[in-house]
N, C-alpha and C positions, 0 to 999 in steps of 0.2 A: 938176364932176361933180354931177349932181342925184340925190338919193336919196329914195325913197318909203319911209316908215316904216309898217310894218304889224304888227299883233299877231295871233298864231296860237294856236289851241288846241294842246295838247301833242301830240296825235296827228299833226296836219299838220306841226307844227314838226319832230318826230322823223322823219317821212317825208322831208322835204326834206333833213335832215342825213344820212340814210342813202342819199340819192341815188335814192330811189324816186319821189317826187313831183317833177314838172318844171313844173307850172303852178299858179298861184293864181287863184281866181275871185272877182270882185267884182260885186255886183249892177249891173244896168243901171238906175241911178237918178240923180237929180240930184246927190246928194252926190258920188258917184264921177265923174260927168261933170265936175264942177268941178275935181276933183283931178287928172284925167289927160288931159283934152282940151285941146289947144293952142288958145289964144285963145277960151276957152269963152264969154266975154261977147259977142263978136261972133257966134259960132255961135248963142248964145241969142237974140240980137236977130233975126238973119236967118231962123232956122227956128222961132222962137217956142217954144223948148224950156225952159219954166220949171217943169215938174213931172216927176215920175217917169214918168208916162204919156207925156209929150212926148218924153222921152229914149228910151223903148222904141219909140215910133212912128218916131222919126228913124232908129234903127238897124234897124228892120224893113224899111226901104227899102234894098236892096243898093246902088243907085247913090248915094244920099245918104251911106250909111255909108262907102263908099269915099272920099268927098271929105273926110271928117273926119280931121284930123291929131292925133296925140297929142303930149303934152309930151315933150321930150327927156330922159327919165329913164334914167339909166345903171345904177343899182343899187337894190336893195330891202334895207332892214334889217328882218329878221324878228325879232320878240321873242316870248317866251312869258311872259306876265304883265306886271305893272306895277311891281314892286319895283325899287329902284335897282340891285340886283345880279341882275336877271333874266337868264336865258340869252338870247343873241341872236347873230346872224351876218349878214354882208353877202353878198348873192348878186347876180350879174350879171343884168340884165334884158335879154333878147334882143329883145323886142317885145311889142306889145299887139294883140290881135285881138278881134273881136266874133264869138262863136260859142258853140255848146254845149260844155259841159265833160264831163269823165269822172266818172261817178258814184262810181267807186272812189277818186277824189281829192276828193270832197265836193260835186260838182255835182248838182243835181236833173236828172233825165232830161228831155230836150226843152225845156230852158230856156236862153236865151242869156245870156251874161255878158261882162264885160270880162275877157278871158283874159290874164293876165300870164305870158308865157313866160320861164322862167328858164334860166340857164346854170350856170357854175361858182360854187362858194362861194369868195369872195374873202378873207374873214377871219372869225374866230370859229369856232364848232363845236368839234370835237375832232380831234386828230391820230390818224390811222388806226393807228399803232403802239400808242398808248395805248389805243385802243378795243379792239384785239386783246388787250392785257394785261388790260384790265378784263374782257373776256369770259372769259379764263382764270380770273381771280379769282372772277368771278360763279358759275362752274360748279364751283368747289372746295367742299369741305365746310366750310371755315373762314370764308368771306366771302360777303357778299351785297351786290350793287349793284343799285339800281333805276335803270335808264337810265344814260346817260353824261353828261347835261347837268344833270339835275334833282336830283342828289345822292342821299343815302342815306335810305331809309325804314325799312329793317329791318336787323338785323345779328345775328351770333352771337357767342359769348363771346370768341373769340380776338382779333378785330379787325375793323375796317371800313375800306374804302377809299372815298373820295369824290373827285369831280372838282372842282377849284378852278381856274377859268380853263381852261387847256389842260393841266393837270398832275394826275396822280393823287397824292393825299396819303393817307398812312395815319393813321388816328385810333385811338388805343388807350384802353383803360380807360373804355369807355362802358357805362353800365348799361342804360338803356331810352330809346327814342325816343318 
């Protein structure tokens, strides 16, 4: 099984976890061309695609674009941040296309991308029962939770709940964050 490792901003990370965002967009440039195009060295030699402009020109021709195969990538590991204990999850990769993306999911209008179409979250994230419990705690007068993956930013006097792995843990006797 082949995995592509990508880092996301918190907004997009949370949208994937919530099941809202279903695609990730990567620039049509030489860097991403090398990472996701199957046999990119031979494609480079045959089509003379050695620059970002060369990649854009190659994929602007619909006949040539359809002849390009992508690496057999099965999953994407999305991370938020670079710390050792950063939040992350593994999601199924259903396919890669070259097309315009959705502006509400971070794409610029009328711009073509490598579009990574995603499926089900396979591991990581948070259990939906725990998310529902966290939501109830978040809306009570006694507790405050900022997100479900990124931990606690504020709290009130009685106690705070935070997410550690896939479990809610109560933290008591904290003064200030």
